[in-house]
Each structure stands twice: as C-alpha cells, then as structure tokens.
FIPABA-979639 format. One record per residue: residue in three letters; x, y, z of N, C-alpha, C in turn; residue number from 0. Coordinates in pm, whole numbers. Last residue first. Layout:
BEGIN
+-----+--------+--------+--------+--------+--------+--------+--------+--------+--------+-----+
| res |    nxx |    nyy |    nzz |   caxx |   cayy |   cazz |    cxx |    cyy |    czz |   n |
+-----+--------+--------+--------+--------+--------+--------+--------+--------+--------+-----+
| ALA |      X |      Y |      Z |      X |      Y |      Z |      X |      Y |      Z | NUM |
...
+-----+--------+--------+--------+--------+--------+--------+--------+--------+--------+-----+
***
This chain:
BEGIN
+-----+--------+--------+--------+--------+--------+--------+--------+--------+--------+-----+
| res |    nxx |    nyy |    nzz |   caxx |   cayy |   cazz |    cxx |    cyy |    czz |   n |
+-----+--------+--------+--------+--------+--------+--------+--------+--------+--------+-----+
| LYS |   1470 |  -3635 |    516 |   1580 |  -3755 |    475 |   1524 |  -3864 |    404 | 198 |
| PRO |   1393 |  -3309 |    474 |   1353 |  -3435 |    488 |   1478 |  -3498 |    475 | 197 |
| VAL |   1510 |  -3048 |    732 |   1498 |  -3150 |    579 |   1507 |  -3287 |    573 | 196 |
| PRO |   1288 |  -2909 |    993 |   1403 |  -3022 |    924 |   1425 |  -3073 |    776 | 195 |
| THR |   1129 |  -2649 |    928 |   1123 |  -2765 |    971 |   1254 |  -2823 |    921 | 194 |
| LEU |    994 |  -2302 |   1021 |   1106 |  -2384 |   1015 |   1108 |  -2559 |   1030 | 193 |
| VAL |    818 |  -2107 |    852 |    797 |  -2231 |    935 |    943 |  -2294 |    918 | 192 |
| VAL |    740 |  -1772 |    849 |    809 |  -1852 |    839 |    806 |  -1990 |    915 | 191 |
| LYS |    448 |  -1633 |    670 |    501 |  -1624 |    833 |    602 |  -1766 |    809 | 190 |
| SER |    408 |  -1427 |    408 |    370 |  -1533 |    502 |    487 |  -1577 |    612 | 189 |
| PHE |    312 |  -1099 |    366 |    427 |  -1217 |    319 |    381 |  -1322 |    424 | 188 |
| ALA |    132 |   -851 |    347 |    103 |   -978 |    281 |    216 |  -1132 |    303 | 187 |
| GLN |    295 |   -650 |    440 |    176 |   -700 |    520 |    108 |   -838 |    469 | 186 |
| PRO |    483 |   -586 |    258 |    552 |   -693 |    363 |    430 |   -718 |    439 | 185 |
| GLN |    479 |   -583 |    -19 |    357 |   -556 |     50 |    443 |   -640 |    162 | 184 |
| HIS |    630 |   -507 |   -317 |    655 |   -482 |   -179 |    540 |   -475 |    -93 | 183 |
| PHE |    560 |   -628 |   -539 |    612 |   -715 |   -443 |    658 |   -629 |   -321 | 182 |
| ASP |    318 |   -584 |   -747 |    389 |   -490 |   -636 |    433 |   -609 |   -557 | 181 |
| PRO |    121 |   -608 |  -1050 |    253 |   -676 |   -994 |    316 |   -537 |   -889 | 180 |
| GLU |   -202 |   -493 |  -1069 |    -52 |   -442 |  -1121 |     44 |   -501 |  -1010 | 179 |
| THR |   -390 |   -495 |   -872 |   -401 |   -576 |  -1028 |   -296 |   -580 |  -1093 | 178 |
| GLY |   -372 |   -659 |   -540 |   -363 |   -534 |   -655 |   -340 |   -605 |   -748 | 177 |
| GLY |   -184 |   -883 |   -289 |   -330 |   -761 |   -355 |   -262 |   -680 |   -445 | 176 |
| LEU |    -20 |  -1182 |   -307 |    -38 |  -1019 |   -301 |   -151 |   -961 |   -340 | 175 |
| LYS |     17 |  -1483 |   -190 |    -72 |  -1416 |   -258 |    -94 |  -1276 |   -202 | 174 |
| ALA |    392 |  -1580 |   -200 |    271 |  -1539 |   -108 |    148 |  -1476 |   -193 | 173 |
| ALA |    521 |  -1628 |   -454 |    522 |  -1770 |   -361 |    350 |  -1729 |   -257 | 172 |
| SER |    480 |  -1482 |   -754 |    534 |  -1488 |   -640 |    469 |  -1606 |   -529 | 171 |
| LEU |    595 |  -1391 |  -1080 |    552 |  -1498 |  -1003 |    557 |  -1448 |   -842 | 170 |
| PHE |    537 |  -1219 |  -1381 |    599 |  -1172 |  -1254 |    506 |  -1277 |  -1130 | 169 |
| LYS |    711 |  -1184 |  -1686 |    599 |  -1244 |  -1622 |    650 |  -1242 |  -1492 | 168 |
| GLN |    805 |  -1005 |  -1929 |    796 |  -1039 |  -1813 |    690 |  -1067 |  -1741 | 167 |
| GLN |    909 |   -950 |  -2247 |    759 |   -988 |  -2193 |    781 |  -1057 |  -2038 | 166 |
| PRO |   1194 |  -1006 |  -2279 |   1128 |   -858 |  -2244 |    975 |   -879 |  -2197 | 165 |
| THR |   1186 |  -1213 |  -1987 |   1226 |  -1079 |  -2014 |   1243 |  -1122 |  -2161 | 164 |
| GLU |   1105 |  -1451 |  -1828 |   1090 |  -1433 |  -1942 |   1085 |  -1305 |  -2045 | 163 |
| LEU |   1051 |  -1350 |  -1478 |   1104 |  -1424 |  -1592 |   1079 |  -1385 |  -1725 | 162 |
| ILE |   1113 |  -1249 |  -1139 |   1030 |  -1222 |  -1275 |   1106 |  -1273 |  -1404 | 161 |
| MET |    965 |  -1380 |   -858 |   1052 |  -1404 |   -955 |   1011 |  -1326 |  -1088 | 160 |
| THR |    982 |  -1393 |   -479 |    891 |  -1382 |   -602 |   1044 |  -1372 |   -730 | 159 |
| VAL |    913 |  -1519 |   -141 |    988 |  -1534 |   -314 |    909 |  -1460 |   -403 | 158 |
| ASN |    878 |  -1388 |    162 |    824 |  -1410 |     -4 |    947 |  -1417 |    -74 | 157 |
| ALA |    839 |  -1389 |    513 |    893 |  -1396 |    390 |    810 |  -1418 |    235 | 156 |
| THR |    861 |  -1310 |    852 |    783 |  -1350 |    764 |    871 |  -1295 |    605 | 155 |
| SER |    928 |  -1404 |   1199 |    955 |  -1330 |   1057 |    884 |  -1401 |    985 | 154 |
| GLU |    927 |  -1553 |   1437 |    833 |  -1466 |   1402 |    835 |  -1396 |   1285 | 153 |
| PRO |   1127 |  -1723 |   1430 |   1015 |  -1789 |   1404 |    901 |  -1697 |   1377 | 152 |
| GLY |   1361 |  -1463 |   1315 |   1346 |  -1593 |   1358 |   1244 |  -1650 |   1383 | 151 |
| PHE |   1582 |  -1200 |   1312 |   1549 |  -1302 |   1236 |   1466 |  -1413 |   1314 | 150 |
| ASP |   1605 |   -912 |   1345 |   1550 |   -990 |   1459 |   1477 |  -1124 |   1375 | 149 |
| LEU |   1687 |   -772 |   1144 |   1565 |   -820 |   1120 |   1506 |   -884 |   1272 | 148 |
| ARG |   1983 |   -671 |   1184 |   1917 |   -603 |   1145 |   1759 |   -622 |   1143 | 147 |
| ALA |   2061 |   -942 |   1331 |   2078 |   -800 |   1381 |   2000 |   -701 |   1332 | 146 |
| ARG |   1991 |  -1152 |   1190 |   1943 |  -1126 |   1329 |   1958 |  -1011 |   1371 | 145 |
| LEU |   2095 |  -1092 |    954 |   1946 |  -1114 |    971 |   1877 |  -1075 |   1086 | 144 |
| LEU |   2371 |  -1125 |   1020 |   2303 |  -1005 |    968 |   2140 |  -1002 |    981 | 143 |
| ASP |   2375 |  -1418 |   1099 |   2389 |  -1296 |   1224 |   2363 |  -1165 |   1173 | 142 |
| LEU |   2325 |  -1527 |    889 |   2203 |  -1536 |    989 |   2210 |  -1430 |   1102 | 141 |
| PRO |   2427 |  -1452 |    563 |   2510 |  -1460 |    717 |   2344 |  -1452 |    771 | 140 |
| ILE |   2329 |  -1598 |    263 |   2328 |  -1485 |    398 |   2355 |  -1522 |    525 | 139 |
| ALA |   2395 |  -1742 |    -15 |   2425 |  -1760 |    105 |   2421 |  -1623 |    177 | 138 |
| MET |   2181 |  -1781 |   -316 |   2256 |  -1709 |   -211 |   2272 |  -1761 |    -86 | 137 |
| ALA |   2196 |  -1937 |   -625 |   2189 |  -2011 |   -513 |   2271 |  -1886 |   -425 | 136 |
| ALA |   2047 |  -2144 |   -944 |   2114 |  -2025 |   -855 |   2120 |  -2028 |   -692 | 135 |
| LEU |   2017 |  -2310 |  -1196 |   2010 |  -2301 |  -1061 |   2130 |  -2169 |  -1002 | 134 |
| TRP |   1874 |  -2322 |  -1561 |   1992 |  -2241 |  -1463 |   1915 |  -2284 |  -1315 | 133 |
| SER |   1884 |  -2383 |  -1870 |   1828 |  -2410 |  -1766 |   1900 |  -2373 |  -1682 | 132 |
| GLY |   2036 |  -2380 |  -2140 |   1941 |  -2267 |  -2093 |   1885 |  -2285 |  -1949 | 131 |
| ASP |   2110 |  -2630 |  -2215 |   1996 |  -2626 |  -2261 |   1918 |  -2491 |  -2230 | 130 |
| PRO |   2403 |  -2602 |  -2078 |   2369 |  -2599 |  -2187 |   2228 |  -2582 |  -2254 | 129 |
| SER |   2270 |  -2451 |  -1754 |   2334 |  -2573 |  -1848 |   2328 |  -2510 |  -1970 | 128 |
| LEU |   2442 |  -2280 |  -1484 |   2372 |  -2247 |  -1663 |   2426 |  -2368 |  -1731 | 127 |
| GLU |   2465 |  -2254 |  -1166 |   2514 |  -2343 |  -1272 |   2416 |  -2312 |  -1406 | 126 |
| ALA |   2609 |  -2054 |   -876 |   2495 |  -2065 |  -1053 |   2546 |  -2168 |  -1109 | 125 |
| PHE |   2645 |  -1855 |   -599 |   2669 |  -1960 |   -689 |   2565 |  -1952 |   -785 | 124 |
| THR |   2733 |  -1596 |   -339 |   2615 |  -1639 |   -442 |   2681 |  -1764 |   -524 | 123 |
| ALA |   2729 |  -1434 |    -26 |   2814 |  -1512 |   -155 |   2732 |  -1580 |   -225 | 122 |
| ILE |   2772 |  -1181 |    181 |   2687 |  -1283 |    101 |   2757 |  -1343 |     21 | 121 |
| GLU |   2956 |  -1011 |    320 |   2966 |  -1185 |    362 |   2857 |  -1255 |    273 | 120 |
| PRO |   3014 |   -778 |    191 |   3066 |   -874 |    167 |   3076 |  -1028 |    215 | 119 |
| MET |   2719 |   -624 |     40 |   2762 |   -670 |    198 |   2862 |   -784 |    177 | 118 |
| ALA |   2719 |   -306 |   -139 |   2747 |   -474 |    -85 |   2767 |   -522 |     17 | 117 |
| ILE |   2475 |    -39 |   -131 |   2591 |   -105 |    -14 |   2589 |   -252 |    -57 | 116 |
| GLU |   2381 |    237 |   -286 |   2421 |     95 |   -290 |   2506 |     34 |   -242 | 115 |
| LEU |   2230 |    481 |    -87 |   2354 |    414 |   -137 |   2345 |    318 |   -143 | 114 |
| GLU |   2000 |    535 |     73 |   2021 |    558 |    -40 |   2109 |    519 |   -125 | 113 |
| ASP |   1880 |    297 |    325 |   1995 |    405 |    289 |   2005 |    420 |    127 | 112 |
| ALA |   1627 |    214 |    351 |   1693 |    225 |    485 |   1830 |    329 |    451 | 111 |
| ARG |   1380 |    326 |    159 |   1510 |    269 |    147 |   1581 |    319 |    307 | 110 |
| VAL |   1021 |    280 |    115 |   1129 |    290 |    210 |   1271 |    275 |    199 | 109 |
| ARG |    873 |     22 |     14 |    981 |    104 |    -84 |   1050 |    240 |    -32 | 108 |
| PRO |    745 |     13 |    318 |    714 |    -26 |    161 |    803 |     60 |     85 | 107 |
| ALA |   1018 |     57 |    550 |    841 |     75 |    523 |    856 |     52 |    408 | 106 |
| THR |   1275 |     35 |    531 |   1238 |     60 |    711 |   1054 |     67 |    677 | 105 |
| PHE |   1462 |   -208 |    374 |   1370 |    -75 |    354 |   1270 |   -105 |    528 | 104 |
| GLU |   1783 |   -275 |    242 |   1728 |   -283 |    360 |   1596 |   -192 |    346 | 103 |
| CYS |   1886 |   -486 |    -63 |   1848 |   -314 |     -8 |   1769 |   -350 |    125 | 102 |
| THR |   2116 |   -618 |   -285 |   1999 |   -612 |   -170 |   1984 |   -482 |   -125 | 101 |
| TRP |   2219 |   -879 |   -548 |   2193 |   -704 |   -520 |   2076 |   -752 |   -357 | 100 |
| TRP |   2377 |  -1046 |   -789 |   2301 |  -1018 |   -692 |   2298 |   -903 |   -643 |  99 |
| ALA |   2515 |  -1286 |  -1002 |   2483 |  -1183 |   -999 |   2367 |  -1157 |   -883 |  98 |
| GLY |   2430 |  -1572 |  -1084 |   2493 |  -1586 |   -960 |   2509 |  -1402 |   -951 |  97 |
| ASN |   2265 |  -1595 |  -1323 |   2420 |  -1605 |  -1367 |   2472 |  -1606 |  -1203 |  96 |
| PRO |   2010 |  -1517 |  -1266 |   2071 |  -1671 |  -1306 |   2185 |  -1718 |  -1316 |  95 |
| ALA |   2027 |  -1344 |   -969 |   2021 |  -1342 |  -1118 |   2061 |  -1480 |  -1134 |  94 |
| LEU |   1864 |  -1237 |   -708 |   1937 |  -1321 |   -746 |   1922 |  -1339 |   -858 |  93 |
| ASN |   1806 |   -991 |   -408 |   1774 |  -1037 |   -565 |   1882 |  -1106 |   -650 |  92 |
| PHE |   1641 |   -955 |   -140 |   1734 |   -976 |   -220 |   1730 |  -1046 |   -371 |  91 |
| GLU |   1542 |   -688 |     57 |   1496 |   -745 |    -49 |   1629 |   -798 |   -111 |  90 |
| PHE |   1414 |   -686 |    390 |   1495 |   -708 |    349 |   1498 |   -769 |    205 |  89 |
| TYR |   1218 |   -466 |    654 |   1249 |   -586 |    533 |   1359 |   -564 |    429 |  88 |
| ARG |   1055 |   -333 |    927 |   1164 |   -321 |    843 |   1154 |   -476 |    770 |  87 |
| GLY |    848 |   -371 |   1114 |    824 |   -310 |    967 |    899 |   -304 |    881 |  86 |
| SER |    861 |   -409 |   1369 |    895 |   -292 |   1321 |    870 |   -256 |   1165 |  85 |
| LYS |    725 |   -642 |   1326 |    716 |   -567 |   1443 |    774 |   -432 |   1431 |  84 |
| PRO |    801 |   -858 |   1117 |    659 |   -772 |   1124 |    620 |   -666 |   1241 |  83 |
| ASP |   1041 |   -815 |    939 |   1015 |   -801 |   1048 |    875 |   -733 |   1117 |  82 |
| ALA |   1119 |   -986 |    636 |   1060 |   -890 |    735 |   1053 |   -923 |    868 |  81 |
| ILE |   1249 |  -1046 |    334 |   1222 |  -1110 |    446 |   1205 |  -1005 |    563 |  80 |
| PHE |   1239 |  -1181 |    -17 |   1192 |  -1082 |     72 |   1192 |  -1175 |    233 |  79 |
| LEU |   1408 |  -1270 |   -286 |   1353 |  -1305 |   -159 |   1357 |  -1187 |    -53 |  78 |
| GLU |   1337 |  -1366 |   -609 |   1377 |  -1241 |   -535 |   1323 |  -1294 |   -387 |  77 |
| ALA |   1535 |  -1403 |   -955 |   1434 |  -1411 |   -856 |   1451 |  -1357 |   -754 |  76 |
| VAL |   1507 |  -1245 |  -1285 |   1548 |  -1237 |  -1145 |   1462 |  -1319 |  -1051 |  75 |
| ASP |   1543 |  -1085 |  -1595 |   1484 |  -1216 |  -1526 |   1591 |  -1198 |  -1380 |  74 |
| TYR |   1556 |   -753 |  -1542 |   1564 |   -846 |  -1652 |   1527 |   -975 |  -1556 |  73 |
| ARG |   1494 |   -564 |  -1418 |   1472 |   -513 |  -1541 |   1480 |   -621 |  -1610 |  72 |
| TRP |   1611 |   -652 |  -1121 |   1460 |   -655 |  -1181 |   1432 |   -607 |  -1330 |  71 |
| LEU |   1898 |   -543 |  -1089 |   1856 |   -675 |  -1152 |   1740 |   -696 |  -1213 |  70 |
| GLU |   1953 |   -288 |  -1014 |   1861 |   -301 |  -1123 |   1846 |   -456 |  -1170 |  69 |
| ALA |   2273 |   -328 |   -943 |   2153 |   -266 |   -887 |   2068 |   -292 |  -1024 |  68 |
| GLN |   2500 |   -603 |   -813 |   2459 |   -508 |   -957 |   2311 |   -485 |   -921 |  67 |
| PHE |   2798 |   -760 |   -726 |   2670 |   -659 |   -735 |   2650 |   -589 |   -779 |  66 |
| ALA |   2889 |  -1103 |   -877 |   2895 |   -949 |   -850 |   2793 |   -882 |   -805 |  65 |
| GLY |   2861 |  -1354 |   -934 |   2922 |  -1327 |   -777 |   2917 |  -1153 |   -764 |  64 |
| PRO |   2919 |  -1300 |  -1279 |   2868 |  -1429 |  -1162 |   2949 |  -1360 |  -1033 |  63 |
| ARG |   2736 |   -996 |  -1367 |   2849 |  -1078 |  -1376 |   2870 |  -1173 |  -1279 |  62 |
| SER |   2535 |   -760 |  -1535 |   2556 |   -892 |  -1416 |   2655 |   -974 |  -1479 |  61 |
| ARG |   2511 |   -578 |  -1784 |   2620 |   -567 |  -1670 |   2661 |   -684 |  -1567 |  60 |
| PRO |   2257 |   -708 |  -1902 |   2396 |   -693 |  -1943 |   2520 |   -673 |  -1883 |  59 |
| HIS |   2080 |   -948 |  -1715 |   2117 |   -800 |  -1685 |   2242 |   -822 |  -1750 |  58 |
| LEU |   1946 |  -1231 |  -1900 |   2047 |  -1182 |  -1800 |   2073 |  -1025 |  -1803 |  57 |
| GLU |   1710 |  -1426 |  -1961 |   1761 |  -1286 |  -2016 |   1851 |  -1224 |  -1880 |  56 |
| ALA |   1754 |  -1770 |  -1938 |   1739 |  -1676 |  -1879 |   1762 |  -1519 |  -1972 |  55 |
| PRO |   1594 |  -2081 |  -2076 |   1668 |  -1975 |  -2051 |   1664 |  -1847 |  -2008 |  54 |
| LYS |   1420 |  -2286 |  -1811 |   1434 |  -2221 |  -1955 |   1516 |  -2108 |  -1972 |  53 |
| ARG |   1357 |  -2406 |  -1601 |   1404 |  -2490 |  -1693 |   1402 |  -2424 |  -1833 |  52 |
| HIS |   1500 |  -2230 |  -1280 |   1396 |  -2241 |  -1409 |   1460 |  -2338 |  -1534 |  51 |
| ASN |   1569 |  -2134 |   -974 |   1617 |  -2248 |  -1081 |   1491 |  -2214 |  -1193 |  50 |
| ALA |   1743 |  -2089 |   -638 |   1613 |  -2035 |   -746 |   1664 |  -2166 |   -829 |  49 |
| LEU |   1739 |  -2079 |   -274 |   1797 |  -2122 |   -416 |   1672 |  -2126 |   -544 |  48 |
| PHE |   1919 |  -1924 |    -35 |   1794 |  -1950 |    -73 |   1851 |  -1974 |   -244 |  47 |
| TRP |   2023 |  -1995 |    329 |   2058 |  -2001 |    144 |   1921 |  -1982 |    112 |  46 |
| LEU |   2196 |  -1854 |    564 |   2023 |  -1886 |    516 |   2037 |  -1892 |    344 |  45 |
| ARG |   2444 |  -1962 |    806 |   2375 |  -1900 |    690 |   2232 |  -1963 |    635 |  44 |
| GLN |   2500 |  -2081 |   1029 |   2557 |  -2041 |   1033 |   2491 |  -1913 |    875 |  43 |
| HIS |   2398 |  -2340 |   1076 |   2383 |  -2265 |   1254 |   2436 |  -2092 |   1162 |  42 |
| ASP |   2157 |  -2376 |    803 |   2249 |  -2419 |    885 |   2297 |  -2358 |    995 |  41 |
| MET |   1866 |  -2359 |    624 |   1970 |  -2275 |    656 |   2026 |  -2401 |    750 |  40 |
| VAL |   1696 |  -2295 |    278 |   1730 |  -2382 |    382 |   1848 |  -2320 |    447 |  39 |
| MET |   1465 |  -2285 |     41 |   1540 |  -2202 |    138 |   1565 |  -2318 |    255 |  38 |
| SER |   1387 |  -2304 |   -309 |   1396 |  -2339 |   -156 |   1472 |  -2258 |    -80 |  37 |
| PHE |   1179 |  -2276 |   -627 |   1267 |  -2221 |   -518 |   1256 |  -2286 |   -397 |  36 |
| GLY |   1129 |  -2300 |   -979 |   1142 |  -2361 |   -856 |   1222 |  -2263 |   -758 |  35 |
| ALA |    859 |  -2231 |  -1219 |    990 |  -2213 |  -1137 |    977 |  -2295 |  -1038 |  34 |
| PRO |    722 |  -2438 |  -1432 |    703 |  -2360 |  -1340 |    871 |  -2341 |  -1266 |  33 |
| PRO |    767 |  -2413 |  -1792 |    743 |  -2516 |  -1677 |    703 |  -2403 |  -1527 |  32 |
| GLN |    452 |  -2226 |  -1749 |    508 |  -2334 |  -1737 |    652 |  -2347 |  -1838 |  31 |
| PHE |    181 |  -2070 |  -1567 |    316 |  -2039 |  -1606 |    378 |  -2171 |  -1614 |  30 |
| ASP |   -160 |  -1960 |  -1616 |    -39 |  -2069 |  -1582 |     83 |  -2011 |  -1632 |  29 |
| GLY |   -255 |  -1669 |  -1459 |   -218 |  -1731 |  -1553 |   -121 |  -1831 |  -1528 |  28 |
| GLY |   -267 |  -1478 |  -1259 |   -359 |  -1652 |  -1220 |   -301 |  -1716 |  -1373 |  27 |
| HIS |   -120 |  -1260 |  -1257 |   -247 |  -1256 |  -1269 |   -346 |  -1373 |  -1317 |  26 |
| TRP |    147 |  -1336 |  -1190 |     37 |  -1256 |  -1103 |    -93 |  -1237 |  -1142 |  25 |
| ASP |    139 |  -1697 |  -1262 |    191 |  -1574 |  -1281 |     98 |  -1442 |  -1194 |  24 |
| LYS |    185 |  -2047 |  -1149 |     92 |  -1914 |  -1178 |    142 |  -1792 |  -1170 |  23 |
| GLY |    374 |  -2198 |  -1019 |    316 |  -2230 |  -1165 |    210 |  -2130 |  -1242 |  22 |
| LEU |    640 |  -2247 |   -847 |    576 |  -2158 |   -902 |    479 |  -2145 |  -1016 |  21 |
| GLY |    744 |  -2489 |   -621 |    714 |  -2457 |   -764 |    594 |  -2326 |   -752 |  20 |
| PHE |   1015 |  -2594 |   -412 |    875 |  -2570 |   -446 |    848 |  -2492 |   -586 |  19 |
| MET |   1241 |  -2852 |   -359 |   1184 |  -2732 |   -446 |   1057 |  -2714 |   -442 |  18 |
| PRO |   1402 |  -2997 |   -115 |   1291 |  -3014 |   -193 |   1296 |  -2859 |   -233 |  17 |
| VAL |   1781 |  -3036 |   -105 |   1645 |  -3015 |    -38 |   1540 |  -3001 |   -169 |  16 |
| ASP |   2085 |  -3082 |   -110 |   1990 |  -3173 |   -166 |   1839 |  -3152 |    -72 |  15 |
| LEU |   2388 |  -2942 |   -184 |   2256 |  -2894 |   -129 |   2140 |  -2975 |   -210 |  14 |
| GLU |   2624 |  -2949 |   -279 |   2617 |  -3085 |   -187 |   2467 |  -3041 |   -123 |  13 |
| GLY |   2688 |  -2740 |   -416 |   2713 |  -2874 |   -465 |   2663 |  -2960 |   -389 |  12 |
| TRP |   2767 |  -2558 |   -112 |   2718 |  -2565 |   -260 |   2770 |  -2680 |   -329 |  11 |
| GLU |   2698 |  -2680 |    216 |   2789 |  -2669 |     72 |   2736 |  -2637 |    -42 |  10 |
| LEU |   2605 |  -2643 |    540 |   2558 |  -2651 |    398 |   2665 |  -2600 |    296 |   9 |
| PRO |   2679 |  -2863 |    816 |   2677 |  -2726 |    751 |   2640 |  -2752 |    605 |   8 |
| ALA |   2369 |  -2991 |   1000 |   2518 |  -3016 |    953 |   2535 |  -2853 |    854 |   7 |
| ALA |   2078 |  -2958 |   1015 |   2219 |  -2948 |   1142 |   2360 |  -2949 |   1120 |   6 |
| SER |   1906 |  -2785 |    851 |   2004 |  -2853 |    833 |   2107 |  -2840 |    983 |   5 |
| THR |   1579 |  -2677 |    764 |   1698 |  -2645 |    901 |   1780 |  -2788 |    844 |   4 |
| PHE |   1372 |  -2510 |    511 |   1405 |  -2616 |    602 |   1562 |  -2594 |    670 |   3 |
| ILE |   1130 |  -2261 |    567 |   1249 |  -2319 |    547 |   1326 |  -2422 |    648 |   2 |
| THR |    816 |  -2209 |    424 |    900 |  -2308 |    464 |   1002 |  -2303 |    491 |   1 |
| MET |    573 |  -1980 |    493 |    679 |  -1995 |    406 |    792 |  -2137 |    482 |   0 |
+-----+--------+--------+--------+--------+--------+--------+--------+--------+--------+-----+
***
C-alpha cells in the first residue's frame, strides 16, 4: 500500500498526488468509472484522499467536517491502518461531503472502546461538483497513529469503499477473502510502502 511522502507541509487545495483506481467490486465485477484514492504524509499528518466521478448517496445526518457514526450505510471511503504485531487497527470513514468517523479495534470487529469518540485533531475537507463528482480528504495526526499503532514502515493498511447506495458496491484495494464483503480482515492488509511524491 503506497503512501507518498512530502518534505513540505501539505495543505488542502494544493495537494497534487497520483490517485490509484478501484475498478473491480468485491465479486470481481467491473466498476466504472473507477473510484480513486491516495495517501500522502508530511511531517505532521497522514492525508487520505478519495474521489469518484458519480453522485454520492450521503448519510442523511452527515454534515461537512462533523463526526457521524454508521456512515457505511451510505456511500463512504474507508481507510484501515493496522499494527501487525499487536493486532490493533483503526478504521477511518470519510463521506463524500467530509463527514467522518473512526474507531480503534483490538481484534477484528472488537472495539477498543464502546463509546463513540471524536478525535478533535482530525480534519476533513470536501469538494462536491455540480455534476455530482466528489473529492474528499482526511488529515490524521501522525503522533496519534504512532502512539496508538506504532505507525511506521511495518504497518499495514487497506482502502475500501462502499458506493452506489442503495445497490451498494463494495470495493477493496487489498485482496480480501470470503464470498461476502468483510473489510475487517487486518491479516490481509498490505504492508505500507513509503515513497516520495513524484515530481
């Protein structure tokens, strides 16, 4: 799982990084147009970007920049980051309008805390175009990831998306096993690869 690195601080509106495409759904069917994602980090934050060139079905209670549970019931992009040594992992949900949610797990689907806890240090951004296409980003403090997951070169990660609600399509960057969609498979996440942003 590629994470681009930047020596200069990153800012929303000035992010210029390659996007990777997700063109197959969970069952191997073509998904067009592909959904896009990227990850890039500077010295302070990990940025998760997601986009799609089709209109999104938003959670009815979602608000730009606001913490909202159960975003997965509607269109959403998801980032999973895991510590393979401890088995702990974070799930970050990013709605097309910038609403977000996160949870820490100690094992697959075992929450570290039953309470919904919004992390005030996380920031989100979004652009919704008149034609319905969208681009959203989440900026996650690296000190949070390092403290909770020992984030670094040994970490693993995966990017998933749920799109085209109500006939939801499930997409995953990593190859996950099973006949039915299940994104909570940290043992199958990909090792992160840190590489400078192409010039």
